[in-house]
MINU-835188 format. One record per residue: residue in three letters; x, y, z of N, C-alpha, C in turn. Coordinates in Angstrom, 1 decimal. Each point is the difference from the previous one (the first is absolute). Layout:
<pts>
+------+--------+---------+--------+---------+----------+--------+--------+---------+--------+
| type | n.east | n.north |   n.up | ca.east | ca.north |  ca.up | c.east | c.north |   c.up |
+------+--------+---------+--------+---------+----------+--------+--------+---------+--------+
|  ala |      X |       Y |      Z |       X |        Y |      Z |      X |       Y |      Z |
...
+------+--------+---------+--------+---------+----------+--------+--------+---------+--------+
</pts>
This chain:
<pts>
+------+--------+---------+--------+---------+----------+--------+--------+---------+--------+
| type | n.east | n.north |   n.up | ca.east | ca.north |  ca.up | c.east | c.north |   c.up |
+------+--------+---------+--------+---------+----------+--------+--------+---------+--------+
|  met |    0.8 |    -1.1 |    0.0 |    -0.7 |      1.1 |   -0.1 |    0.9 |     1.2 |    0.2 |
|  thr |   -0.4 |     0.9 |   -1.1 |     0.9 |      1.1 |    0.0 |   -0.8 |     1.3 |    0.5 |
|  thr |    1.0 |     0.7 |    0.5 |    -0.6 |      1.6 |    0.6 |    0.1 |     1.0 |   -0.9 |
|  asp |   -1.4 |     0.5 |   -0.2 |     0.3 |      1.4 |   -0.7 |    0.5 |     1.0 |    0.6 |
|  pro |    0.9 |     0.7 |   -0.4 |     0.8 |      0.9 |    0.5 |   -0.7 |     1.6 |    0.2 |
|  lys |   -1.1 |    -0.1 |   -0.7 |    -0.9 |      1.2 |    0.0 |   -1.3 |    -0.3 |    1.0 |
|  ala |    0.1 |    -1.3 |    0.6 |    -1.1 |     -0.2 |    0.8 |    0.0 |     0.7 |    1.4 |
|  pro |   -1.1 |     0.2 |    0.5 |     0.2 |      0.8 |    1.4 |    0.6 |    -0.9 |    1.0 |
|  arg |    0.7 |     0.5 |    0.8 |     0.7 |     -0.7 |    1.4 |   -0.5 |     0.6 |    1.2 |
|  pro |   -0.2 |    -1.0 |    1.1 |    -0.4 |      0.6 |    1.2 |    1.1 |     1.1 |    0.3 |
|  leu |   -0.7 |     0.9 |    0.9 |     1.1 |      1.2 |    0.3 |    0.8 |    -0.6 |    1.2 |
|  gly |    1.1 |     0.5 |    0.2 |     0.7 |     -0.1 |    1.2 |   -0.4 |     0.9 |    1.0 |
|  glu |    0.5 |    -0.1 |    1.2 |    -0.5 |      0.4 |    1.1 |    0.1 |     1.6 |    0.0 |
|  leu |    1.3 |     0.7 |   -0.5 |     0.0 |      1.2 |   -0.2 |   -0.9 |     0.5 |   -1.0 |
|  glu |   -0.1 |    -0.5 |   -1.1 |    -1.0 |      0.4 |   -1.0 |   -1.4 |     0.2 |    0.4 |
|  arg |   -0.4 |    -1.1 |    0.8 |    -1.4 |     -0.1 |    0.4 |   -0.1 |     1.2 |    1.1 |
|  leu |    0.8 |     0.3 |    0.8 |    -0.1 |      1.1 |    1.0 |   -0.1 |     1.4 |   -0.8 |
|  val |    0.7 |     0.2 |   -1.0 |    -0.1 |      1.1 |   -0.9 |   -1.3 |     0.2 |   -0.7 |
|  met |   -0.2 |    -1.3 |   -0.5 |    -1.4 |      0.1 |   -1.0 |   -1.2 |     0.5 |    1.1 |
|  glu |    0.1 |    -0.8 |    1.3 |    -1.1 |      0.2 |    0.9 |    0.0 |     1.6 |    0.1 |
|  gln |    1.1 |     0.7 |    0.1 |     0.0 |      1.4 |    0.2 |   -0.7 |     0.5 |   -1.1 |
|  leu |    0.3 |    -0.3 |   -1.3 |    -0.5 |      0.7 |   -1.1 |   -1.5 |    -0.3 |   -0.2 |
|  trp |   -0.4 |    -1.3 |    0.2 |    -1.4 |     -0.2 |    0.0 |   -0.9 |     0.6 |    1.1 |
|  ala |    0.4 |     0.3 |    1.1 |    -0.5 |      0.8 |    1.0 |   -0.1 |     1.7 |   -0.3 |
|  ala |    1.0 |     0.4 |   -0.7 |     0.0 |      1.5 |   -0.3 |   -1.1 |     0.4 |   -1.1 |
|  asp |   -0.4 |     1.5 |    0.3 |    -1.1 |      0.4 |   -0.6 |    0.7 |     0.5 |   -1.3 |
|  thr |    1.2 |     0.4 |    0.0 |     0.8 |      0.6 |   -1.1 |    1.4 |    -0.6 |   -0.2 |
|  ala |    0.8 |     0.4 |   -0.9 |     1.1 |     -0.7 |   -0.3 |    1.1 |     0.5 |    1.1 |
|  leu |    0.8 |    -0.8 |    0.4 |     1.1 |      0.4 |    1.0 |    1.1 |    -0.1 |   -0.5 |
|  thr |    1.1 |     1.0 |    0.5 |     1.2 |     -0.1 |   -0.2 |    0.7 |    -1.0 |    0.7 |
|  val |    1.3 |     0.0 |   -0.5 |     1.0 |     -1.1 |    1.0 |   -0.1 |     0.3 |    1.5 |
|  arg |    0.2 |     1.4 |    0.1 |     0.0 |      0.4 |    1.5 |   -1.1 |    -0.3 |    0.7 |
|  glu |   -1.2 |     0.4 |   -0.6 |    -1.3 |     -0.4 |    0.7 |   -0.3 |    -1.6 |    0.2 |
|  val |    0.6 |    -0.7 |   -0.9 |     0.0 |     -1.6 |    0.2 |    0.7 |    -0.4 |    1.5 |
|  his |    1.4 |     0.7 |   -0.4 |     0.8 |     -0.4 |    1.0 |   -0.3 |     0.5 |    1.5 |
|  glu |   -0.6 |     1.3 |    0.0 |    -0.5 |      0.5 |    1.5 |   -1.2 |    -0.9 |    0.4 |
|  arg |   -0.8 |    -0.5 |   -0.7 |    -1.2 |     -0.8 |    0.3 |    0.7 |    -1.5 |    0.4 |
|  leu |    0.8 |    -0.5 |   -0.6 |     0.7 |     -1.3 |    0.2 |    0.9 |     0.2 |    1.3 |
|  ser |    0.4 |     1.2 |    0.2 |     1.0 |      0.1 |    1.3 |   -0.7 |     0.0 |    1.1 |
|  leu |   -1.3 |     0.1 |    0.1 |    -0.8 |     -0.2 |    1.2 |    0.0 |    -1.5 |    0.6 |
|  thr |    0.3 |    -0.8 |   -0.7 |    -0.1 |     -1.5 |    0.3 |    1.2 |    -0.5 |   -0.3 |
|  arg |    1.1 |     0.2 |   -1.0 |     1.0 |     -0.3 |   -0.5 |    1.2 |     0.6 |   -0.1 |
|  asp |    1.1 |    -0.3 |    0.4 |     1.5 |      0.8 |   -0.3 |    0.6 |    -0.4 |   -1.1 |
|  leu |   -0.5 |     0.9 |   -1.1 |     0.5 |     -0.2 |   -1.4 |    1.0 |     1.3 |   -0.5 |
|  ala |    0.9 |    -0.2 |   -0.8 |     0.6 |      1.0 |   -0.5 |   -0.9 |     0.6 |   -1.2 |
|  tyr |    0.1 |     1.4 |   -0.1 |    -0.6 |      0.5 |   -1.1 |    0.2 |    -0.4 |   -1.3 |
|  thr |    1.3 |    -0.5 |   -0.3 |     0.4 |     -0.4 |   -1.4 |   -0.6 |    -1.7 |   -0.2 |
|  thr |   -0.4 |    -0.4 |    1.1 |    -0.6 |     -1.6 |   -0.1 |   -1.5 |     0.5 |   -0.6 |
|  val |   -0.5 |     0.9 |    0.8 |    -1.4 |      0.2 |   -0.7 |    0.1 |     0.4 |   -1.3 |
|  met |    0.8 |     1.0 |   -0.4 |     0.4 |      0.5 |   -1.5 |    0.1 |    -1.1 |   -0.8 |
|  thr |    0.8 |    -1.1 |    0.1 |     0.5 |     -1.1 |   -0.6 |   -1.4 |    -1.0 |   -0.3 |
|  val |   -0.7 |    -0.2 |    1.2 |    -1.2 |     -0.7 |   -0.2 |   -1.1 |     0.7 |   -0.8 |
|  leu |   -0.1 |     1.3 |    0.3 |    -1.0 |      0.7 |   -1.1 |    0.5 |    -0.1 |   -1.7 |
|  asp |    1.2 |     0.1 |    0.1 |     0.6 |     -0.1 |   -1.4 |   -0.2 |    -1.4 |   -0.6 |
|  arg |    0.2 |    -1.1 |    0.6 |    -0.3 |     -1.3 |   -0.5 |   -1.3 |    -0.2 |   -0.2 |
|  leu |   -1.2 |     0.6 |    0.8 |    -1.4 |     -0.3 |   -0.1 |   -0.2 |     0.8 |   -1.3 |
|  ala |    0.5 |     1.2 |   -0.3 |    -0.3 |      0.6 |   -1.1 |    0.6 |    -0.8 |   -1.3 |
|  lys |    1.1 |    -0.8 |    0.0 |     0.5 |     -0.4 |   -0.9 |   -0.8 |    -1.3 |   -0.3 |
|  lys |   -0.7 |    -0.6 |    1.1 |    -0.7 |     -1.2 |   -0.2 |   -1.7 |     0.5 |   -0.5 |
|  lys |   -0.3 |     1.1 |   -0.1 |    -1.2 |      0.6 |   -0.3 |   -0.9 |     0.1 |    1.0 |
|  leu |    0.4 |    -0.3 |    1.2 |    -1.1 |      0.0 |    1.0 |   -0.3 |     1.4 |    0.8 |
|  thr |    1.0 |     1.0 |   -0.6 |    -0.2 |      1.4 |    0.5 |    0.0 |     0.8 |   -1.2 |
|  glu |   -0.6 |     1.2 |    0.1 |     0.1 |      0.9 |   -1.1 |    0.7 |     1.3 |    0.7 |
|  arg |    0.9 |     0.6 |   -0.9 |     0.4 |      1.0 |    0.9 |    0.2 |     1.2 |   -1.1 |
|  glu |   -0.1 |     1.3 |    0.7 |    -0.1 |      1.4 |   -0.7 |    1.0 |     0.9 |    0.7 |
|  arg |    0.8 |     0.8 |   -0.9 |     0.8 |      1.1 |    0.6 |   -0.7 |     1.0 |    1.0 |
|  asp |    0.5 |     0.5 |    1.0 |    -0.6 |      1.1 |    0.9 |    1.0 |     0.7 |    0.6 |
|  gly |    0.6 |     0.9 |   -1.2 |     1.4 |      0.7 |    0.4 |    0.9 |    -0.9 |   -0.2 |
|  lys |    1.0 |    -0.1 |    1.0 |     1.1 |     -1.0 |   -0.1 |   -0.6 |    -1.3 |    0.5 |
|  ala |   -0.9 |    -0.3 |    0.7 |    -0.5 |     -1.2 |    0.6 |   -0.8 |    -0.8 |   -1.1 |
|  trp |   -0.3 |    -1.2 |    0.3 |    -0.8 |     -1.0 |   -0.8 |   -1.2 |    -0.2 |    1.1 |
|  arg |   -1.1 |    -0.1 |   -0.7 |    -1.2 |     -0.1 |    0.9 |   -0.5 |    -1.4 |   -0.5 |
|  tyr |   -0.5 |    -0.9 |    1.0 |    -0.2 |     -1.4 |   -0.4 |   -1.3 |    -0.5 |    0.2 |
|  lys |   -0.8 |    -0.6 |   -0.6 |    -1.3 |     -0.5 |    0.3 |   -0.1 |    -1.4 |   -0.4 |
|  ala |   -1.0 |    -0.8 |    0.4 |     0.0 |     -1.4 |   -0.2 |   -0.7 |    -0.1 |   -1.7 |
|  ser |    0.5 |    -0.6 |   -0.7 |    -0.4 |     -0.1 |   -1.5 |   -1.4 |    -0.7 |    0.0 |
|  ala |   -0.6 |    -1.0 |    1.2 |    -1.1 |     -0.5 |   -0.3 |   -0.3 |    -0.3 |    1.6 |
|  pro |   -1.3 |    -0.2 |    0.2 |    -0.3 |     -0.5 |    1.3 |    0.5 |    -1.4 |    0.6 |
|  arg |    0.2 |     0.0 |    1.3 |     0.5 |     -1.1 |    0.5 |   -0.8 |    -1.6 |   -0.5 |
|  ala |   -1.3 |     0.1 |   -0.2 |    -0.7 |     -1.1 |   -0.6 |    0.6 |    -0.4 |   -1.2 |
|  asp |    0.5 |     1.0 |   -0.9 |     0.5 |     -0.4 |   -1.4 |    1.3 |    -0.7 |    0.1 |
|  leu |    0.7 |     0.2 |    1.0 |     1.2 |     -0.7 |   -0.1 |   -0.2 |    -1.3 |    0.7 |
|  ala |   -0.9 |    -0.1 |    0.9 |    -0.5 |     -1.4 |    0.7 |   -0.5 |    -1.0 |   -1.2 |
|  val |   -0.7 |     0.6 |   -0.9 |    -0.7 |     -0.7 |   -1.4 |    1.2 |    -0.4 |   -0.5 |
|  asp |    0.8 |     0.9 |   -0.6 |     1.3 |     -0.4 |   -0.7 |    0.9 |    -1.1 |    0.6 |
|  leu |    0.3 |     0.0 |    1.4 |     0.6 |     -1.0 |    0.5 |   -0.7 |    -1.2 |    0.0 |
|  met |   -1.4 |    -0.1 |    0.1 |    -0.7 |     -1.4 |    0.1 |    0.1 |    -0.4 |   -1.5 |
|  arg |   -0.3 |     0.7 |   -0.7 |     0.1 |     -0.7 |   -1.6 |    1.3 |    -0.4 |   -0.3 |
|  asp |    1.1 |     0.7 |    0.4 |     1.4 |     -0.4 |   -0.1 |    0.0 |    -1.6 |    0.6 |
|  ala |   -0.4 |     0.0 |    1.2 |     0.0 |     -1.3 |    0.9 |   -0.7 |    -1.1 |   -0.8 |
|  leu |   -1.2 |     0.3 |   -0.6 |    -0.9 |     -1.0 |   -0.7 |    1.0 |    -0.5 |   -1.4 |
|  asp |    0.4 |     1.0 |   -0.7 |     0.9 |     -0.2 |   -1.1 |    1.1 |    -0.8 |    0.3 |
|  gln |    0.6 |    -0.1 |    1.1 |     0.9 |     -0.8 |    0.5 |   -0.1 |    -1.4 |    0.8 |
|  ala |   -1.2 |     0.0 |   -0.1 |    -0.4 |     -1.1 |    1.1 |    0.1 |    -1.4 |   -0.7 |
|  gly |    0.1 |    -0.1 |   -1.4 |    -0.2 |     -1.1 |   -0.7 |   -1.4 |    -0.5 |   -0.2 |
|  asp |   -0.7 |    -0.4 |    0.9 |    -1.4 |     -0.3 |    0.1 |   -0.8 |     0.9 |    0.5 |
|  arg |   -0.6 |     0.9 |   -0.7 |    -0.9 |      1.0 |    0.4 |   -1.1 |    -0.4 |    0.9 |
|  arg |   -0.6 |    -1.0 |   -0.6 |    -1.2 |     -0.6 |    0.7 |    0.4 |    -0.4 |    1.4 |
|  glu |    1.0 |    -0.7 |    0.3 |     0.4 |     -0.5 |    1.1 |    0.4 |     1.1 |    1.0 |
|  ala |    0.6 |     1.1 |   -0.6 |     0.4 |      1.0 |    0.8 |   -1.2 |     0.9 |    0.6 |
|  leu |   -1.0 |     0.2 |   -0.9 |    -1.3 |      0.7 |    0.2 |   -0.9 |    -0.8 |    1.3 |
|  val |    0.0 |    -1.4 |   -0.4 |    -0.7 |     -0.8 |    1.0 |    0.5 |     0.1 |    1.4 |
|  arg |    1.6 |     0.2 |    0.2 |     0.7 |     -0.2 |    1.3 |   -0.3 |     1.5 |    0.6 |
|  phe |    0.0 |     0.9 |   -0.9 |     0.1 |      1.4 |    0.6 |   -1.5 |     0.3 |    0.6 |
|  val |   -1.0 |    -0.6 |   -0.8 |    -1.4 |      0.1 |    0.3 |   -0.3 |    -0.6 |    1.4 |
|  gly |    0.8 |    -1.2 |   -0.1 |    -0.2 |     -0.8 |    1.4 |    0.6 |     0.6 |    1.2 |
|  gln |    0.9 |     1.0 |   -0.2 |     0.7 |      0.8 |    1.1 |   -0.8 |     1.3 |    0.5 |
|  val |   -1.0 |     0.3 |   -0.8 |    -0.4 |      1.5 |    0.1 |   -1.1 |    -0.2 |    1.2 |
|  ser |   -0.1 |     1.1 |    0.8 |    -1.1 |      0.1 |    1.2 |   -1.4 |     0.0 |   -0.9 |
|  asp |   -1.0 |    -0.2 |    1.1 |    -1.3 |      0.0 |   -0.5 |   -0.5 |     1.4 |   -0.8 |
|  glu |    0.6 |     1.0 |    0.7 |    -0.2 |      1.3 |   -0.5 |    0.5 |     0.2 |   -1.4 |
|  glu |    1.3 |    -0.5 |   -0.1 |     0.6 |      0.1 |   -1.3 |   -1.0 |    -0.6 |   -1.0 |
|  ala |   -0.2 |    -1.5 |    0.4 |    -0.9 |     -0.8 |   -0.9 |   -1.1 |     0.6 |   -0.4 |
|  ala |   -0.7 |     0.8 |    0.7 |    -1.1 |      0.7 |   -0.4 |    0.2 |     1.2 |   -0.8 |
|  leu |    0.9 |     0.6 |    0.1 |     0.4 |      0.9 |   -1.0 |    0.5 |    -0.6 |   -1.3 |
|  leu |    0.7 |    -1.1 |    0.1 |     0.3 |     -0.7 |   -1.3 |   -1.4 |    -0.2 |   -0.6 |
|  arg |   -0.9 |    -0.9 |    0.5 |    -1.0 |     -0.2 |   -0.5 |   -1.1 |     1.3 |   -0.7 |
|  glu |    0.0 |     1.0 |    0.8 |    -0.6 |      1.2 |   -0.4 |    0.6 |     0.6 |   -1.5 |
|  ala |    1.4 |     0.0 |    0.0 |     0.8 |      0.5 |   -1.0 |   -0.3 |    -0.9 |   -1.2 |
|  leu |   -0.1 |    -1.2 |    0.2 |    -0.3 |     -1.2 |   -1.3 |   -1.4 |     0.3 |   -0.5 |
|  ser |   -0.9 |     0.1 |    1.0 |    -1.5 |      0.1 |   -0.3 |   -0.1 |     1.7 |   -0.7 |
|  arg |    0.7 |     0.9 |    0.3 |    -0.1 |      1.3 |   -0.6 |    0.6 |    -0.4 |   -1.7 |
|  leu |    1.2 |    -0.7 |   -0.1 |     0.4 |     -0.2 |   -1.2 |   -0.9 |    -0.6 |   -0.7 |
|  glu |   -0.4 |    -1.2 |    0.3 |    -1.1 |     -0.8 |   -0.6 |   -1.0 |     0.9 |   -0.7 |
|  ala |   -0.5 |     0.8 |    1.1 |    -1.2 |      0.9 |   -0.5 |    0.4 |     1.0 |   -1.1 |
|  arg |    1.1 |     0.7 |    0.0 |     0.4 |      0.7 |   -0.8 |    0.4 |    -0.5 |   -1.5 |
|  glu |    0.5 |    -1.5 |   -0.2 |     0.1 |     -0.7 |   -0.9 |   -1.4 |    -0.7 |   -0.6 |
|  gly |   -1.0 |    -0.2 |    0.8 |    -1.4 |     -0.5 |   -0.2 |   -0.9 |     0.9 |   -0.8 |
+------+--------+---------+--------+---------+----------+--------+--------+---------+--------+
</pts>
């Protein structure tokens, strides 16, 4: 089984922490603003945050725009879109998609199962 180099990858811990700041923000944030928010709970160097944001932009997970000499970053898509991409990639790599789906559904909570049934019903109604 080969891995598609363009396929989404799970976020590393620092990438996830940075993306959480961007998803929670009402506007695009500078490196300094992300660093200040993360500094409330983590001891990170400014340059580390800058590097993570640059890598996220190269991965197309963020969009950035110039604001004077600084860059402002915002998430390029909602958090749910990243989760969808990761789930689809996992299914693509599973080999037996049916077996992977059956095992996944066997591990969801009752509430999650109800949400899946509801989503499938809406899909069927739209197609019908």
